[in-house]
C-alpha positions as CSV (number, residue, x, y, z in Angstrom):
1,M,50.6,16.1,-74.1
2,M,47.3,14.6,-72.8
3,P,44.8,17.0,-73.4
4,L,41.6,15.9,-71.8
5,K,38.4,15.7,-73.9
6,A,36.5,17.2,-71.0
7,P,37.5,18.6,-67.8
8,P,37.7,16.1,-64.7
9,E,35.5,16.0,-62.2
10,N,37.6,15.1,-59.5
11,V,41.3,15.5,-59.3
12,C,43.9,14.0,-56.5
13,I,47.3,16.1,-56.1
14,L,49.7,14.2,-54.5
15,R,52.8,15.7,-52.8
16,L,53.7,15.3,-49.1
17,S,56.4,17.5,-48.3
18,A,58.3,19.5,-47.6
19,I,57.3,23.3,-46.9
20,G,59.1,24.3,-49.6
21,D,58.2,21.8,-52.5
22,T,54.2,22.4,-51.1
23,C,54.7,26.0,-51.8
24,H,55.9,25.2,-55.7
25,V,52.7,23.2,-56.2
26,V,50.8,26.2,-55.7
27,P,50.9,27.8,-58.6
28,L,50.4,24.5,-60.6
29,L,47.1,23.9,-58.5
30,R,46.1,27.8,-58.6
31,V,46.7,27.2,-63.2
32,L,44.3,24.0,-62.8
33,Q,41.4,25.7,-60.6
34,R,41.8,28.6,-63.2
35,A,40.9,26.2,-66.6
36,W,38.6,23.7,-64.6
37,P,36.3,25.9,-62.1
38,A,33.7,23.1,-61.7
39,T,36.7,20.2,-60.8
40,R,36.8,19.1,-57.2
41,F,40.2,19.2,-55.9
42,T,41.8,17.0,-53.5
43,W,45.7,17.1,-51.9
44,I,47.4,13.6,-49.9
45,I,49.9,16.0,-47.7
46,G,51.7,15.8,-44.6
47,R,50.1,17.1,-41.2
48,I,52.5,19.6,-40.6
49,E,52.4,20.9,-44.5
50,A,48.8,21.3,-44.5
51,R,48.8,23.4,-41.4
52,L,50.1,26.0,-44.0
53,M,48.9,24.7,-47.2
54,G,44.6,23.9,-45.4
55,L,44.9,27.9,-46.0
56,L,43.6,27.3,-50.0
57,P,40.3,28.0,-50.8
58,G,38.4,24.9,-52.5
59,V,40.2,22.6,-52.2
60,E,40.0,18.7,-49.9
61,F,42.9,17.8,-47.9
62,I,43.4,14.3,-46.8
63,T,46.4,14.4,-44.4
64,V,49.6,11.2,-43.7
65,D,51.2,11.0,-40.8
66,K,54.4,10.2,-42.2
67,R,55.6,8.4,-39.3
68,A,52.7,5.9,-38.6
69,G,54.1,3.8,-41.3
70,F,52.1,1.3,-42.5
71,K,49.4,1.8,-40.1
72,G,49.2,5.0,-41.6
73,L,48.5,4.2,-44.9
74,Q,45.9,1.1,-44.1
75,A,44.5,4.0,-42.6
76,L,44.5,5.9,-46.2
77,R,43.3,3.0,-47.5
78,H,40.2,2.6,-45.5
79,R,39.2,6.6,-46.3
80,L,40.3,6.2,-49.9
81,S,38.4,2.6,-50.5
82,T,35.0,4.4,-51.8
83,R,36.5,7.1,-53.4
84,H,37.9,7.3,-57.0
85,F,39.9,10.1,-59.0
86,D,39.5,11.1,-62.9
87,L,43.2,11.9,-62.5
88,L,46.4,11.5,-60.3
89,L,48.8,14.2,-59.9
90,H,52.1,12.2,-58.7
91,L,54.6,15.1,-57.7
92,Q,57.1,13.3,-55.1
93,L,59.9,11.1,-56.3
94,S,59.8,8.7,-53.1
95,L,59.1,5.5,-52.2
96,R,56.7,6.6,-49.6
97,A,54.9,8.7,-51.6
98,S,55.0,6.2,-54.5
99,A,53.3,3.5,-51.9
100,V,50.3,6.4,-51.1
101,A,50.1,6.8,-54.9
102,A,49.3,3.0,-55.2
103,L,46.1,3.5,-52.6
104,V,44.6,6.0,-55.1
105,P,42.5,4.9,-56.9
106,A,42.5,6.7,-60.0
107,R,42.4,6.0,-63.9
108,V,44.9,7.9,-64.7
109,K,48.3,8.6,-62.9
110,L,50.5,11.2,-64.3
111,G,54.1,11.0,-63.2
112,F,57.7,12.7,-64.1
113,D,58.9,11.3,-67.3
114,R,61.4,7.8,-67.0
115,E,64.5,9.9,-66.8
116,R,63.4,12.2,-64.0
117,A,61.2,9.4,-62.2
118,R,63.9,8.5,-59.6
119,E,63.3,6.2,-56.8
120,L,60.7,3.9,-59.2
121,Q,58.2,6.3,-59.5
122,W,57.8,4.9,-63.2
123,L,56.1,2.1,-61.5
124,F,53.4,3.8,-60.1
125,T,52.0,6.0,-62.5
126,N,50.4,5.3,-66.1
127,A,51.1,8.3,-67.7
128,R,54.3,10.7,-67.9
129,I,55.0,14.3,-68.4
130,A,57.7,15.5,-71.5
131,P,61.2,15.1,-70.5
132,R,63.0,18.4,-69.7
133,Q,66.6,18.9,-68.0
134,R,67.8,21.3,-65.5
135,E,64.5,22.6,-64.4
136,H,63.5,25.1,-61.6
137,V,61.4,22.8,-59.1
138,L,58.9,25.1,-59.8
139,E,58.8,24.9,-63.2
140,S,58.7,20.8,-63.7
141,F,55.5,20.9,-61.9
142,M,53.8,23.1,-64.3
143,G,55.0,20.4,-66.7
144,F,52.2,18.8,-65.3
145,A,49.8,21.7,-66.6
146,D,51.8,21.4,-70.1
147,A,50.9,17.6,-70.3
148,L,47.8,18.2,-69.5
149,G,47.1,20.7,-72.5
150,V,46.2,23.3,-69.6
151,P,47.2,26.8,-70.6
152,R,49.5,29.0,-68.0
153,P,51.2,31.9,-67.5
154,A,54.9,32.0,-68.8
155,L,57.6,31.4,-65.9
156,D,58.9,35.1,-66.4
157,P,59.6,36.9,-62.9
158,A,59.5,40.2,-64.5
159,S,56.5,39.0,-66.4
160,S,52.6,40.8,-64.6
161,A,51.2,37.2,-65.3
162,E,53.5,35.7,-63.5
163,P,51.9,32.6,-61.4
164,D,49.4,33.2,-59.0
165,W,51.1,32.6,-55.5
166,Q,48.7,33.9,-52.7
167,L,47.0,32.2,-49.8
168,P,44.4,34.1,-47.8
169,L,45.5,34.9,-44.8
170,P,43.3,34.6,-41.2
171,V,42.4,37.4,-39.2
172,D,44.9,36.1,-36.3
173,A,47.7,35.9,-38.0
174,L,47.3,39.2,-39.7
175,D,47.0,40.9,-36.4
176,Y,50.2,38.7,-35.0
177,A,52.4,40.4,-37.9
178,R,50.9,43.7,-37.2
179,S,52.0,43.6,-33.7
180,L,55.7,43.0,-35.0
181,V,55.9,44.8,-37.6
182,P,54.0,48.4,-36.8
183,E,52.9,50.8,-39.6
184,D,55.4,53.5,-40.8
185,P,53.6,56.7,-40.5
186,R,55.9,57.8,-43.3
187,S,54.3,55.4,-45.7
188,N,51.4,53.0,-46.2
189,A,53.1,50.3,-45.1
190,G,55.1,48.5,-42.1
191,I,58.1,49.8,-40.7
192,R,61.6,48.8,-42.9
193,T,61.7,44.9,-41.2
194,L,64.7,42.0,-42.0
195,V,63.5,38.8,-40.5
196,I,66.1,36.4,-40.2
197,S,65.2,32.5,-40.8
198,P,68.3,30.8,-40.0
199,C,67.6,27.6,-39.9
200,S,67.1,24.7,-42.5
201,S,66.2,21.3,-41.7
202,H,69.5,19.7,-43.1
203,P,72.1,21.5,-40.8
204,L,74.8,21.4,-43.8
205,R,72.7,24.0,-45.3
206,N,73.2,26.7,-42.3
207,W,75.2,29.8,-42.3
208,L,77.1,30.5,-39.1
209,P,75.4,32.6,-36.3
210,E,77.9,35.4,-36.0
211,R,78.0,35.5,-39.8
212,Y,73.9,36.2,-39.0
213,A,74.6,38.5,-36.3
214,A,76.8,41.0,-38.1
215,V,74.2,41.4,-41.2
216,A,71.5,42.2,-38.7
217,S,74.1,44.5,-37.4
218,H,74.7,46.2,-40.4
219,A,71.1,46.5,-41.2
220,V,70.3,48.0,-38.0
221,R,73.0,50.5,-38.3
222,R,73.2,51.1,-42.0
223,H,69.5,51.1,-42.9
224,G,67.3,51.5,-39.7
225,M,65.7,48.1,-39.9
226,R,64.2,46.3,-37.5
227,V,65.4,43.3,-37.3
228,I,63.5,39.8,-36.3
229,L,64.4,36.1,-35.9
230,A,62.4,33.4,-37.0
231,G,62.0,29.6,-37.0
232,G,60.3,26.5,-35.4
233,P,60.5,25.1,-32.2
234,A,63.2,22.4,-32.2
235,A,66.4,22.6,-30.6
236,L,69.1,23.3,-33.4
237,E,66.5,26.7,-34.7
238,R,66.5,27.7,-30.5
239,S,70.3,27.2,-30.4
240,M,71.2,28.9,-33.5
241,A,68.9,31.8,-32.4
242,D,70.4,32.4,-28.9
243,A,73.8,32.4,-30.6
244,I,72.6,35.0,-32.9
245,R,71.4,37.1,-30.2
246,S,74.5,36.6,-27.8
247,A,77.0,37.8,-30.8
248,C,74.5,40.5,-31.8
249,P,75.7,44.1,-30.9
250,S,72.1,45.6,-32.0
251,P,68.6,44.8,-30.4
252,V,66.5,41.7,-32.2
253,I,63.4,40.2,-31.8
254,D,63.8,36.8,-31.5
255,Q,60.1,35.0,-32.5
256,V,61.8,31.5,-32.7
257,G,59.4,29.0,-31.5
258,K,56.7,31.2,-31.2
259,D,54.3,31.0,-33.8
260,T,52.4,29.3,-36.1
261,L,52.9,29.0,-39.9
262,P,49.9,31.1,-41.2
263,Q,51.6,33.5,-38.6
264,L,55.1,33.1,-40.3
265,L,53.5,33.5,-43.4
266,A,51.9,36.8,-42.3
267,L,55.0,38.1,-41.1
268,L,57.0,37.3,-44.1
269,A,54.3,39.3,-46.4
270,R,54.6,42.4,-44.3
271,A,58.3,41.8,-44.1
272,T,61.1,44.4,-46.1
273,V,63.2,41.3,-46.9
274,L,64.1,37.8,-45.7
275,L,67.5,36.1,-45.3
276,S,67.4,32.9,-45.0
277,P,69.2,29.5,-46.2
278,D,67.5,26.9,-48.5
279,S,64.5,26.4,-46.1
280,G,61.0,26.5,-46.2
281,P,60.9,30.2,-45.0
282,A,62.1,31.1,-48.1
283,H,59.3,29.7,-50.4
284,M,56.8,30.8,-48.2
285,A,58.0,34.6,-48.4
286,T,57.9,34.2,-52.2
287,L,54.2,32.9,-52.0
288,A,54.0,36.1,-49.7
289,G,55.5,38.4,-52.8
290,T,58.4,39.3,-50.3
291,P,62.5,39.2,-52.0
292,V,64.6,36.7,-50.3
293,I,68.0,37.0,-50.0
294,G,68.7,33.2,-49.9
295,L,72.0,31.7,-49.0
296,Y,73.5,28.9,-51.5
297,A,76.2,27.1,-51.5
298,A,75.4,23.6,-50.4
299,T,72.6,23.5,-53.1
300,N,72.5,25.8,-56.4
301,P,69.7,28.3,-56.2
302,A,69.3,27.4,-60.2
303,R,67.4,24.4,-59.4
304,S,65.8,25.3,-55.4
305,G,66.2,28.8,-54.9
306,P,63.3,31.7,-53.9
307,Y,61.6,31.6,-57.8
308,L,61.0,35.2,-57.6
309,S,64.4,36.3,-56.0
310,R,66.9,34.2,-57.6
311,Q,68.6,37.8,-58.1
312,W,69.0,38.3,-55.1
313,C,70.6,35.0,-53.8
314,I,74.1,34.7,-53.1
315,D,74.9,31.9,-55.2
316,A,78.3,30.3,-53.8
317,Y,77.5,27.3,-55.5
318,P,79.8,27.2,-58.2
319,R,82.6,27.9,-55.6
320,A,81.5,25.0,-53.4
321,A,81.5,22.9,-56.4
322,A,84.9,23.9,-57.2
323,S,86.6,23.9,-53.9
324,L,84.7,20.3,-52.4
325,L,83.8,18.2,-55.6
326,G,86.9,19.7,-57.9
327,S,84.0,20.5,-60.6
328,T,81.3,22.9,-62.1
329,P,77.5,22.8,-62.0
330,E,77.4,22.4,-65.4
331,R,79.4,18.7,-64.8
332,L,77.3,17.7,-62.1
333,P,74.0,15.8,-61.9
334,W,71.4,18.4,-61.8
335,T,70.3,17.5,-58.4
336,T,73.8,16.9,-56.7
337,K,73.7,18.7,-52.7
338,I,77.2,20.2,-51.9
339,E,76.2,19.5,-48.0
340,R,79.6,19.2,-46.7
341,P,81.3,20.7,-44.0
342,G,82.7,24.3,-44.7
343,A,80.3,24.9,-48.2
344,M,77.9,27.4,-46.3
345,E,81.4,29.1,-44.8
346,L,82.1,29.9,-49.0
347,I,79.2,33.1,-48.2
348,T,80.9,36.2,-46.6
349,V,79.3,38.6,-44.7
350,D,80.4,41.6,-46.9
351,E,78.7,40.0,-50.0
352,V,75.5,39.8,-47.8
353,C,75.2,43.2,-46.5
354,A,76.3,44.5,-50.4
355,R,73.2,42.8,-51.8
356,L,71.0,43.8,-48.8
357,D,72.1,47.2,-49.7
358,A,71.3,46.9,-53.2
359,L,67.7,45.4,-52.5
360,I,67.2,48.1,-50.2
361,A,68.1,50.9,-52.8
362,S,66.2,49.2,-55.4
363,R,63.0,49.7,-53.2
364,P,62.5,52.9,-52.2
């Protein structure tokens, strides 16, 4: 532990991507803001991720165009040329992020311990957090608070002192969500709604469209739910949404490619539950306090699942390890991904429907 003699005047956080991992940074940032209310925080972040994290109050954002390559680094160097930070939190294990870290003028550059500092991150830091093994990504970020001697709430999803996740939502985003999930006249909440965000940016993490359609139909028939498809404008997401609608006998509302990230966050906040593979929206729903039925076979939910909904996830990762790698999760390196054809097909419609039934029964 390296407790500071006094709160730093200014802190730089470096986490460029992706959406899900930037969501995991939010509880760490909230803890530091509470402990150091006079400290100025700057976050170096990717452009897409800034569209969501820009909702955070009290934070300066410096965006990096990851497609600009060397020119983008030159622009960042120029912008930082007159700056100095007391502390840099280097939260990303990539050579690109470390190239950015090298440009940040900071007295202390805090990174991961030597064993976890992959892609040579250790060369770009002068201080390290304590070694730990087999942690959830969010817990690994909280190790930075521990290294700084900053008290934090226990990382217990059942605890009333759970980390602070909330992002304030703009009025237009709230209006967008209300237009899709109107009030239920029988309660003070929106009508019961299942949002399906069917795509990860990694295609081999995605489930089959006909299986999403079967779960959507079950949600409508069994629970009288409104079903909304959500996602970005990419061709893969558009074709997945079209295939789900084609295979689903029940009506679904197709909002794929029609919203902004703040609007999607507001929609997730108003939903009853999200169904999604390992993707950014799964962690956005966690920020919004909405339970997630996560579909995990290609990745390990113990490491990257929606932090407050791991009990609702379908964990087929052990099945994928056994059938595709002839191993067990315990014997595999912690960061192993089983992004192979057939992995996600190990998840059945029946088990997802059963998990949805159990979640609905637990929340009158």
